[in-house]
N, C-alpha and C positions, 0 to 999 in steps of 0.2 A: 197429715195423718193418713190420707188415702193411699200414699205410697207404701204403707205398711202391708197392704194386701199382696203386693208382688214379692216382698222380701222372702217369705217362706219358699218361694219357687226359685228365686235368683240365688239366694245364699247357698243352698246345696249344689246348684249348678256350678257356681264359681268354685266352691270347695272341691268338687269332682275334677274340675279342670286343673286347679292348682296341684292337687295330689297326684295327678297323672304325670307330672313332670319329673317326679323322683319316686317311682313306685318301689324301688329296692331299698330306700332309706327308711326302713321300718321304725327306727328310733325317732324319726321325725314324723312319719306318717301317722303312727298310732296316736300320739298325743294331740296332733293337729286335728285328726278326724273327730276326736272326742270334744275338743274345743269348738269346732265348727257345728257339731250336732247340738251341743248344749246351747250355743248362741242361737241356733235356729229354733230350739225349743223355747227360749225366752221370747223370741220374736212371735212365735205362734201363740204363746200365752198372752202376750200383749195384744195380739189381734183378737183373741177371745174377749178380753176385757173391753176393748174398744167397741166391738160389735154388740155385746150384751149391754153396754152402757149407752151407746149412741145410736144403735140400730145398724141395719145393713150398710156395709161400706163398699163403695164402688170405685174402681180405678179405670178411667177411660184412657187407654194408652194412645200416644201420638196426638193428643188434643183432638181426636175425632170423637164427637159426641155419639153416644149410643142412639140407635143401634148400628151405626155405620162403621165404627171402629172396633178393635178388639177390646172387650170389656172383661175385667176380672171382678167377681162378685163374692164378697165375704158376708154371707148371711149367717145366722146362728148355727145351722147344720154344718155348713162348710167349715166354719171356724173351729167348731168342736172336733171335727174329724181331722183337720190339719194338726191340731194340738195333740190329739191322741196318736196320730201317725208319728209325730216327733218324739213322743214319750217311748213308744215301742222301738223306734229307731235308735234312741239314746241307749236303751237297755241292750239292744243288739250290738251296738258299737263297743260297749264295754265287755260283752261276752266274746266277741269275735276273736281277739288275739289269743284267747285260751282254747278256742275250738278249731281255728284254721291253722294249718301248717304255715311256716314262713314262706314256703314256695307258693302256696295258694294266695297268700296276702300280697305277694309281689306281682301277681297277675292282675293288677289293677282292681282288686276287690273293692277298695275304699272309694275309688272313682265311680265304679258302677253302682255301688251302694248309694252314693249321693245323687247320682243321676236318677235312680229309682225313686228316691224320696222327692226329688224335684218333679218328676212325672206324676206321682201320686198326688202331691199337693196341687199341682196344676189342674188335674182332672177334677178335684174337689172345688177349686176356686174359679174355673172358667165360667163365662156367662154365655157362651154360644156352642152349638153342637159341633161345628167344624174344629174348633180349638180343643174340644173334648177329645175328638178323634186324634188330634196332633199329640196331646199329652198322653193318651193311651199308647201311642207309638213310642214315645220317649220312654215310658216305664216298661213297655214290652221289650224294647231293644236292650235296656239295661238288664232285664230279667233273662233274656237269651244268653247274655254273657255270664250271668251269675249261675244259671242252671248247669252250665258245662264247666264251671270253674274246677280245675283239677283233672279234667279229661278222662275220668273213669269210663269204662265201657258201658256200664249201666246208665250213667248220666247221659252219655251221647245217644243211647237208644231212646231214652225217655224225652230227651230234648228235641229229637226229630218230630215226635208226636206233638209235643208242646208247641213247637214253632209252627208246624203246618196248621194245626187247628186254630191258632191265634191269627195266622196270616189269612185264613179263610174268613174268620169272623171279622177281621179288620176290613177285608174287601166288602163284606156285606154292610159294615158300618158306614163306610164312605158312600156306598150306594144308597143306603137309607137316608143319609144326610142330603144327598142329591135329590132324592124324591121329595123330601121336606121342602127344600129350596124351590123345586119346581112347582110345588103345590101352594106355598104361602109366600114365596119370594124373599125369604130371609132365613138366616141360621141363628140369629140372636134369640135365645130361649124366651126372654120376656116378650119380644115382639111376636114370636111364633104363638105363644100362649094368647096373645091379644088377637091374633088373626084367625086362629083355628075355628072360631065361632062364625066367621064370615064365609067359610068354605061351604059351597052348596052340597057337594057329595061327601058326606061324612064317612061313608064306607071306605073311601080312599084313605082318609086319615086313620081309620081303624086298621087297615091293612098295613100302612106304614108303621103304625105303633106296634103291631104284632111283630113285624120284621125287626124293628129296633129292640123289642123285648128279647127276641131270639138272640141278637148280638150280645146283649148284656147278660142273658142267661148263660151263654157260653162262658163269658168272662167270670161270672159268679159261680159257675159249676152247679147249676140247678138241674134237677131231673128233667129230661133224660140226657142232658148234655154234659154230664160230669165225668164221663168215662176217661177223659184225658188227664184229670187232675190228681187223683190219689198218688199214683206212682211218680208223677212229675214233681210233686211236692215232697215226697218221701226220700228221694235219692240224693238231693244235694246235701251239703253240710248243714248241720242243725240251725246255724244262725241264718242261713239263706232260707231254709224251710220256714223258720219263724217269721221272716219278713214276708215271704209269699203268703203263708197261711193267714197272717194278720192283716195284710194290706191289699193284695191283688184281687182276691174275690170280693173284698169290701168295696173296691172301686166299682165293680160291676153292680153290686146291689145298691150302692149309692146312686148310680146312674138311673136305675129303675125307680128309686124313690123320687128323684128329681124330675124325671121326664113324666112319670105317671101321676104325679101330684100337681104338676104345673101345666103340661101340654095336653096329654091324651086323657082328658077327664070327661069326654063327651059320650063315652059308651062304657061306663063302669060295670054295667050289668054283664057285659061279655068279658072285658079284660080282667077286672078285679076278681070275678068269680073264677076265671081261669087260674089266676094267681093262687087262690086258696087250694085248688086241686093240685097244682104243681108243688105248692109248699108241703102238702101232706105226703105226696109221693117222694119228695126229696127227703123228708124225715124218715120215711120207711126204708127206702133203698140205701140211704147213707148209713143207717144203723145196721142194716143187713151186711153191708160191706165191712163196718167196724167189727162186727161179731164174727166175721168169716175168716179173719186172718190172725196169725200169731206174730206178725211183724209189728213191733212197738210203734215205729214211726208211721206205718200204714194205718194203724188204729186211730192215731191222732188226725191223720190226713182225711180219713173217711168221716170223722166227726165234724169236719168243716161243713159237709153237705147238709145234715139236719139243722145246723145252726143257721145257715143261709135260708133254709126252709122256714124256720121260726120268724126270721126278719121279713121274708116275703109274705108270710101269713098276715102280719100286721098291715102291710100295704094292701093286701087283698080285702081285708075287713074294712079298712079305711074309715075309722072313726077316731075320736080323740085318744081314747085309752089304747087302742091297737097301734096307732102311729107312735105314741109315746113309748109303748113297749118295744116296737121295732128299733127305735133310736137308742133306747136304753140297752137293748140286747146287742145292737151293733157295736156300741162302745165297749160293753162288757166282753164281747167275743174277740175284739181286737187285742185286749189285754190277756185274756185267758188262753187264746190260741197261741200267741207268741210265747207265753210262759210254758205251755204244754210242749211245744216243739223244742224249746230249750231244755226242758226237763227230760223229754224223751232222748234227746241227743246226749245228755249227761248220763242217763241210765245206760244207754248203749256203750258209751265210752267207759263207764265203770265196769260193765259186765263183759265187754269185748264181743258182744253179739247183739243183734236186734231180734233174735228168735226167742220168744218167751219159753219155748220148750227146753232151752239149753241153759237157763239161768234160774237160780233161786237163792234165798237166804241173804240177799243184799242188805237187809235191814240190820244185820249184825255188824256190818262194816260202814254203812252209810245211812244212819238213822235219820239225819236231817233231810236228806234227799228223799227218803221213803215217805216221811210224813208230809213233805211238801207236795209229793205226788198225790197222796191221800186227800189232802186239802183241796188240790186242784180238781179232783174228781167231784167233790161236793159242790164246788163253785160252778163247774161246767154243767152239772146236772140240774142246778137250780134248787139246791137244798137251802131252806131259810137259815140264816138271814142274809145269805150271800147274793152277789149281784145278779147271777143267773135267775134266782128266784124272783127278784123285783121285775126284771124284764118279762119273764114268763107270766107272772101274775097279771101284769098290765095287758099282755097279749091275750091271755085267756079271758080276762074280764071284758075286753073289747069284743072278742069272738062270741062270748055268751050274750052280750048286749045285742049283737046282730043275729043271734040264734044259729050260729055256726057250730052245732053240737059235734058233728063228725070230726072237725079239725081240732076241737078241744080234746076229744078222746085220744086222737092220734098224738097230739102234743104231750099229753100226760104219759102215755105209754112210751113214747120216744124218750122222755126225760129219764124214766126208770132204766131203760136199756142203755142210754148214754152213761149213766152212773155205773152200770154193770161193766161196760166196755173199759172204763178207766180202772175200776176195781180189779178187773181181770189182769191188767198190767201190774197193779200193786200186789195182788195175791200171788201171782205166778213168779214175779221177779224178786220181791222183797220178803215174802213170807217163806217159811220152811226152815229146815235144819241148816245149821251153819256149815258152809262149804269151806273146808280147810284149804282147798286148792286155790281159792281166790287170794290174789295178792293186792291188798288195798293200794290205790293210787290217789294222788292229790287232786282234789276238785277245786283248787284255789282259783278264784276269779270267775267261776261258773255259777256259784250259788247266789251271790249278791244280786245280779240282775234279775234272776228268777224271783227272789224274795220281794224285790221292789214291785215287779209286775203283779205278783199275787197280792201284795199289800194293797195296791191300787184297786184290784178286783174286790177285795174284802171291803175296802172303804166305799166302793160303789154300792155295796149292799147295806152295811151298817150305817152309812151316811146318806141313805136314800132320802131322808126327810129334808136334808140340805140340798141334794142334787136334783131331786125330782122337779121342783119348780122351774129349773132351767130347761130340763128336757120337755116339760109340758109346754113351755113357751115356744120351743122349736116346733113341736107338733101343731100347735095352734097356728103358727105362721104357715106351715105346709098346707093346712086346711083352708087358708085364705090366700090363694095365689096372687091376688091383686096387690098384696103387700110387696112381694118380690117384683112384680111388674112395675108398680109405681116407683119403687126405689131406683130402678134402672132407667125407665123411660121418663121419669119425673113429670108425670101428667097428673 
């Protein structure tokens, strides 16, 4: 049963390699990619069931006992995120053939797609910092190929910025890992957590922790390190933007949750208070960006930043309600951001432009698309009873319990402005007089994946009574790091 932990990493890796041998045979590649991702989704679902039934599942590769060998760890948080990743990936795999041209698909799209999923899953499941760095590089290399897919001038321009900032942060990441090893003599996260209390100079650990936070903040696109992200996520094909927006920044914020609930918990007065301030500024500046543009895809991309701010807010407050809210909001945001990028891409495809000033009246031709966008705005903003509301309610309840009034006010105002930014797309592009010059085109194959993702978002809200106990158990485990440590070191 322990081998189940590695399968969500190995399966997409093998799938990507197999599909690379016949990239031009799209009649084979398309159905095979769907079969592979659905099989991986089943494996991820089985992993969730095993972990929530039997507890944290460990795989010690090569028969080397922890902490000496490579350890893969599927705790409740990691298993849930791997499962959510594969749901998003499955929806994107069904959307892709209707969004990408045949030419772009033959440029190894499906291979890099699976390599990306393998890297993301590995980053969630790894049990040591160095292998987290390795899986970061796997997913980043796949993302480098995907962001330039098609070779448009604007893609190449944004890819240069994307590649350089990630190379710089990766350099800092491996440096921080080296500092950790030099300080505590291990990179196994459970053993690091065990040894940090034995370090005489806690200031050194705080400095390393802040350096590591800087690395993850770049990956997560937090204030003030988000400047590289909006255009980089807006220029690729919508299915690639959906993968990036739903998964890549979430790996960064997951890493912050993992490291600062397990390892760097010795100076929370400094680190976690800093998180709250950065969370508030991320909400403010992300919303300013979303309101300042008329580009549909850029509005969605900027809305990633306040969402990451909400998740970081819960980490900063660091109590049961706040952490539950962060995890709930994290899963909600993976669903809603992927659906919004797919929606935005479909709107641009239908309108023939991404400029809100050049389109109106689409509701007369695409009513289903319009009302799906309307619904997504309510879900994203946290209007009850949708999933965004449940996550924010828990976050605000946790913040009020810790008397963090300022971040509560910022969060409430940000929610209203998030709703306005999405309604701005709906009102400008769908409302208005019927434009007789518009020639309706088929949206076949594009709507179903969006409907599935939005339905899951709705279920997260209306099914909160069923889902919340699972989320609560995840946050309870995070507040007791000895559970993670004992599961790996077996002491």
